[in-house]
N, CA, C and O of each residue as an XYZ file, in Angstrom:
424
protein
N      43.447     12.729    -28.907
C      44.962     12.087    -28.430
C      45.513     10.841    -28.468
O      46.646     10.466    -28.773
N      44.262     10.093    -28.012
C      44.866      8.873    -27.994
C      44.890      8.162    -29.283
O      45.490      7.092    -29.384
N      44.130      8.820    -30.493
C      44.382      8.566    -31.883
C      45.840      8.504    -32.496
O      46.432      7.555    -33.009
N      46.228      9.793    -32.286
C      47.317     10.457    -32.358
C      48.523      9.246    -31.841
O      49.407      8.876    -32.613
N      48.420      8.840    -30.751
C      49.161      8.148    -29.890
C      48.992      6.913    -30.570
O      50.123      6.461    -30.750
N      48.175      6.180    -31.013
C      47.773      4.893    -31.627
C      48.841      5.134    -33.088
O      49.879      4.547    -33.393
N      48.083      6.254    -33.802
C      49.057      6.170    -35.095
C      50.533      6.361    -35.595
O      51.076      6.028    -36.649
N      51.248      7.365    -33.871
C      52.506      7.299    -33.847
C      53.403      5.879    -33.374
O      54.552      5.625    -33.735
N      52.858      5.352    -32.804
C      53.267      3.994    -32.316
C      53.141      2.824    -33.420
O      54.063      2.055    -33.691
N      51.739      2.799    -34.077
C      51.634      2.239    -35.363
C      53.089      2.411    -36.408
O      53.761      1.535    -36.953
N      53.241      3.961    -36.416
C      53.861      4.550    -37.342
C      55.826      3.827    -37.225
O      56.692      3.521    -38.046
N      55.679      3.855    -35.407
C      56.850      3.383    -35.450
C      57.152      1.907    -35.612
O      58.181      1.464    -36.122
N      56.092      1.153    -35.099
C      56.364     -0.533    -35.287
C      56.353     -0.822    -36.799
O      56.988     -1.762    -37.276
N      55.571      0.064    -37.570
C      55.844     -0.527    -38.948
C      57.249     -0.044    -39.594
O      57.768     -0.732    -40.473
N      57.913      1.268    -39.097
C      58.878      1.730    -39.692
C      59.923      0.765    -39.449
O      60.759      0.362    -40.257
N      59.744      0.376    -37.986
C      61.279     -0.353    -37.569
C      61.476     -1.920    -37.962
O      62.509     -2.542    -37.713
N      60.209     -2.530    -38.686
C      59.699     -3.956    -39.024
C      60.383     -4.046    -40.588
O      60.962     -5.095    -40.872
N      60.328     -3.080    -41.485
C      60.603     -2.801    -42.442
C      61.550     -2.089    -42.693
O      61.528     -1.026    -42.073
N      62.509     -2.254    -43.451
C      63.732     -1.439    -44.301
C      62.671     -0.170    -45.202
O      61.709     -0.356    -45.948
N      63.190      0.837    -44.846
C      62.695      2.205    -44.935
C      63.775      2.618    -46.295
O      64.996      2.742    -46.197
N      63.086      2.758    -47.356
C      63.565      3.473    -48.421
C      63.219      5.012    -48.220
O      62.555      5.499    -47.305
N      63.864      5.707    -49.361
C      64.224      6.928    -49.098
C      62.318      7.311    -49.192
O      61.756      8.050    -48.385
N      61.483      6.470    -50.577
C      60.385      7.103    -50.686
C      59.211      6.797    -49.644
O      58.246      7.515    -49.378
N      59.510      5.678    -49.178
C      58.774      5.076    -47.850
C      59.143      5.922    -46.590
O      58.329      5.871    -45.667
N      60.058      6.556    -46.453
C      60.287      7.685    -45.362
C      59.619      9.380    -45.643
O      59.139     10.301    -44.982
N      59.904      9.108    -46.824
C      59.247     10.777    -47.577
C      57.435     10.594    -46.803
O      56.849     11.324    -46.003
N      56.954      9.164    -47.560
C      55.857      9.387    -47.407
C      55.005      9.353    -45.847
O      53.872      9.719    -45.536
N      55.984      8.814    -45.161
C      55.617      8.338    -43.781
C      55.767     10.035    -43.094
O      54.967     10.307    -42.199
N      56.560     10.894    -43.429
C      56.947     11.968    -43.310
C      55.803     12.961    -43.540
O      55.337     13.771    -42.737
N      55.398     12.688    -45.001
C      54.285     13.450    -45.136
C      53.100     13.296    -44.430
O      52.682     14.258    -43.786
N      52.308     11.939    -44.446
C      51.436     11.528    -43.069
C      52.114     12.546    -41.985
O      51.698     13.690    -42.170
N      53.009     12.452    -40.944
C      52.829     13.133    -39.926
C      53.147     14.607    -40.350
O      53.010     15.291    -39.336
N      53.416     15.185    -41.134
C      53.200     16.531    -41.313
C      51.503     16.836    -41.358
O      50.933     17.601    -40.581
N      50.956     16.192    -42.260
C      49.500     16.335    -42.560
C      48.969     16.303    -41.242
O      48.340     17.329    -40.984
N      49.011     15.425    -40.272
C      48.281     14.787    -39.360
C      48.945     16.113    -38.018
O      48.143     16.447    -37.146
N      50.247     16.680    -38.004
C      50.442     17.878    -37.766
C      49.712     19.382    -38.108
O      49.311     20.228    -37.309
N      49.698     19.389    -39.265
C      48.942     20.663    -40.003
C      47.378     20.722    -39.328
O      46.941     21.731    -38.775
N      46.551     19.338    -39.490
C      45.446     19.165    -38.697
C      45.546     19.649    -37.561
O      44.978     20.706    -37.283
N      46.221     19.035    -36.756
C      46.105     19.060    -35.252
C      46.406     20.569    -34.662
O      45.968     20.877    -33.554
N      47.126     21.437    -35.402
C      47.694     22.504    -35.674
C      46.225     23.353    -35.574
O      45.779     23.776    -34.508
N      45.665     23.493    -36.687
C      44.146     23.869    -37.457
C      43.016     23.514    -35.967
O      42.558     24.362    -35.201
N      42.900     22.716    -35.940
C      42.336     22.506    -34.736
C      42.362     23.165    -33.370
O      41.390     23.317    -32.630
N      43.580     23.525    -33.151
C      44.230     24.269    -32.089
C      43.848     25.465    -31.780
O      43.433     26.026    -30.766
N      44.098     25.781    -33.000
C      44.016     27.563    -33.672
C      42.686     27.871    -33.446
O      42.341     28.886    -32.841
N      41.862     26.990    -33.932
C      40.319     27.140    -34.048
C      39.638     26.844    -32.874
O      38.445     27.135    -32.789
N      40.279     26.256    -31.870
C      39.671     25.882    -30.460
C      39.970     27.418    -29.729
O      39.133     28.070    -29.104
N      41.233     27.762    -29.956
C      41.608     29.238    -29.351
C      40.817     30.267    -29.728
O      40.713     31.156    -28.884
N      40.196     30.423    -30.798
C      39.859     31.451    -31.687
C      38.431     31.039    -31.186
O      37.795     32.084    -31.047
N      37.792     30.138    -30.913
C      36.475     29.701    -29.908
C      36.369     29.950    -28.734
O      35.235     30.114    -28.286
N      37.210     30.028    -28.098
C      37.192     30.254    -26.622
C      37.726     31.836    -26.702
O      36.770     32.493    -26.288
N      38.450     32.443    -26.930
C      38.631     33.940    -27.012
C      37.117     34.570    -27.386
O      36.644     35.566    -26.840
N      36.529     33.862    -28.324
C      35.206     34.451    -28.779
C      34.425     34.775    -27.809
O      33.858     35.842    -27.571
N      34.430     33.106    -26.882
C      33.569     33.015    -25.597
C      33.770     34.063    -24.712
O      32.773     34.515    -24.150
N      35.035     34.619    -24.437
C      35.487     35.283    -23.115
C      34.969     36.651    -23.861
O      34.059     37.217    -23.257
N      35.343     37.180    -24.905
C      35.169     38.382    -25.635
C      33.367     38.668    -25.177
O      33.046     39.683    -24.559
N      32.413     37.679    -25.567
C      31.127     37.908    -25.416
C      30.690     38.090    -23.908
O      29.923     38.924    -23.427
N      31.437     37.013    -23.264
C      30.985     37.233    -21.752
C      31.726     38.574    -21.232
O      31.199     39.160    -20.286
N      32.785     39.038    -21.729
C      33.080     40.300    -21.274
C      31.871     41.828    -22.059
O      31.887     42.983    -21.635
N      31.261     41.475    -22.852
C      30.606     42.588    -23.207
C      29.304     41.990    -22.568
O      28.744     43.001    -22.144
N      28.516     40.936    -22.264
C      27.273     40.732    -21.396
C      27.712     41.139    -20.214
O      26.701     41.359    -19.547
N      28.834     41.402    -19.468
C      28.935     41.647    -18.192
C      29.517     43.146    -18.359
O      29.958     43.563    -17.288
N      29.582     43.672    -18.974
C      29.798     45.273    -19.360
C      28.354     45.839    -19.399
O      28.169     46.921    -18.840
N      27.208     45.151    -20.065
C      26.441     45.455    -20.645
C      25.213     45.468    -18.881
O      24.400     46.303    -18.484
N      25.517     44.577    -18.491
C      25.392     44.269    -17.073
C      25.769     45.481    -16.026
O      25.041     46.106    -15.255
N      26.725     45.546    -16.203
C      27.348     46.717    -15.520
C      26.772     47.546    -15.347
O      26.265     47.914    -14.287
N      26.722     48.167    -16.699
C      25.916     49.638    -17.125
C      24.498     49.430    -16.625
O      24.288     50.087    -15.606
N      23.634     48.831    -16.970
C      22.585     48.599    -15.748
C      22.355     49.007    -14.763
O      21.573     49.875    -14.374
N      23.329     48.128    -14.107
C      23.097     48.133    -12.640
C      23.341     49.564    -11.958
O      22.730     50.105    -11.036
N      24.892     50.174    -13.033
C      25.088     51.837    -12.552
C      23.526     52.692    -12.865
O      22.994     53.523    -12.129
N      23.062     52.210    -14.106
C      21.765     53.140    -14.100
C      20.757     52.882    -13.108
O      19.984     53.760    -12.725
N      20.745     51.505    -12.614
C      19.840     51.672    -11.664
C      20.220     52.047    -10.411
O      19.273     52.345     -9.684
N      21.616     52.150     -9.789
C      21.701     52.651     -8.836
C      21.982     53.764     -8.864
O      22.379     54.185     -7.777
N      21.946     54.713     -9.928
C      21.768     56.675     -9.840
C      20.582     56.647     -9.536
O      20.246     57.070     -8.430
N      19.365     55.997    -10.696
C      18.096     56.225    -10.323
C      17.653     56.094     -8.841
O      16.882     56.907     -8.331
N      18.208     54.964     -8.127
C      18.025     54.696     -6.489
C      18.331     56.101     -5.981
O      17.466     56.777     -5.425
N      19.373     56.458     -6.147
C      19.792     57.547     -5.485
C      19.262     58.781     -5.912
O      19.241     59.689     -5.081
N      18.964     58.925     -6.693
C      18.314     60.432     -7.280
C      16.791     60.204     -6.844
O      16.007     61.145     -6.721
N      16.454     58.899     -6.627
C      14.998     58.839     -5.792
C      14.962     59.320     -4.071
O      14.247     59.995     -3.330
N      15.985     58.653     -4.011
C      16.592     58.761     -2.499
C      16.459     60.192     -2.089
O      15.666     60.687     -1.287
N      17.676     60.923     -3.014
C      17.358     62.519     -2.544
C      16.415     63.294     -2.750
O      16.192     64.326     -2.117
N      15.597     62.725     -3.927
C      14.158     63.385     -4.035
C      13.192     63.534     -3.244
O      12.460     64.504     -3.047
N      13.249     61.728     -2.446
C      12.148     61.914     -1.389
C      12.919     62.322     -0.233
O      12.183     62.735      0.663
N      14.247     62.347      0.072
C      14.444     63.784      1.638
C      14.230     65.164      1.035
O      13.942     65.988      1.903
N      14.282     65.615     -0.091
C      14.087     67.099     -0.038
C      12.353     66.902      0.192
O      11.775     67.498      1.100
N      11.837     66.241     -0.496
C      10.022     66.464     -0.270
C      10.260     66.527      1.106
O      10.064     67.606      1.667
N      10.654     65.546      1.761
C      10.267     65.320      3.472
C      10.979     66.656      4.179
O      10.439     67.263      5.104
N      12.266     67.023      3.611
C      12.551     68.534      4.418
C      11.148     69.401      3.874
O      10.237     69.684      4.651
N      11.137     69.740      2.533
C       9.896     70.461      2.018
C       8.772     70.531      2.805
O       8.195     71.549      3.188
N       8.488     69.324      3.030
C       6.987     69.227      4.103
C       7.363     69.852      5.400
O       6.697     70.812      5.789
N       8.400     69.392      6.142
C       8.669     69.810      7.254
C       8.785     71.623      7.311
O       8.090     72.302      8.067
N       9.307     71.913      6.819
C       9.514     73.348      6.647
C       7.930     73.792      6.214
O       7.432     74.648      6.945
N       7.219     73.365      5.262
C       5.798     73.653      5.277
C       4.965     73.673      6.596
O       4.190     74.573      6.919
N       5.229     72.595      7.277
C       4.383     72.607      8.430
C       5.174     73.424      9.678
O       4.480     73.633     10.673
N       6.212     73.781      9.699
C       6.864     74.679     10.655
C       6.454     75.713     10.127
O       5.775     76.270     10.990
N       6.460     76.455      9.001
C       5.656     77.713      8.666
C       4.155     78.319      8.879
O       3.651     79.440      8.807
N       3.771     77.202      9.131
C       2.208     76.762      9.333
C       2.234     77.575     10.749
O       2.049     78.759     11.030
N       2.545     76.420     11.509
C       2.679     76.750     13.271
C       3.427     77.926     13.628
O       3.117     78.286     14.763
N       4.463     78.805     12.985
C       4.814     79.968     13.298
C       3.626     81.321     13.130
O       3.344     82.315     13.799
N       3.018     80.537     11.491
C       1.415     81.595     11.627
C       0.530     81.662     12.254
O      -0.171     82.668     12.372
N       0.297     80.178     13.018
C      -0.450     79.919     14.110
C      -0.158     80.960     15.066
O      -0.823     81.977     15.263
N       1.017     80.563     15.697
C       1.618     81.469     16.904
C       2.133     82.929     16.744
O       2.869     83.417     17.601
N       1.668     83.754     15.432
C       1.994     85.093     14.728
C       3.371     84.959     15.384
O       3.498     85.842     16.233
N       4.312     84.267     15.304
C       5.461     84.552     15.181
C       6.100     85.000     13.781
O       5.811     84.300     12.811
N       6.937     86.097     13.589
C       7.351     86.534     12.204
C       8.964     85.794     11.744
O       9.942     85.627     12.473
N       8.842     85.548     10.691
C      10.059     85.379      9.749
C      10.774     85.772      8.771
O      10.035     86.504      8.112
N      11.701     85.723      8.323
C      12.091     86.394      7.573
C      12.744     85.475      6.255
O      13.242     86.051      5.288
């Protein structure tokens, strides 16, 4: 930004100090247009790079989200299986007690 400001100020000073002919003005305009094209190209490249970084970050976060969802499902399934196992064990204990006490059950 500073370099462009210096070039622009220098351009204004030099153009005011001399009488511009058509060719000189054309040359100065060409230089300014070339600088503008270069700046626009750098800006577009920077925007593309930032967009790519954001897309990569989104992809990484999406992947991480899927991993966490999978772990959560596994965790919930393990809890359910554990609870089923506990209830099954309790039923088995109650059946044994009922057999010991000669209680019929259907």
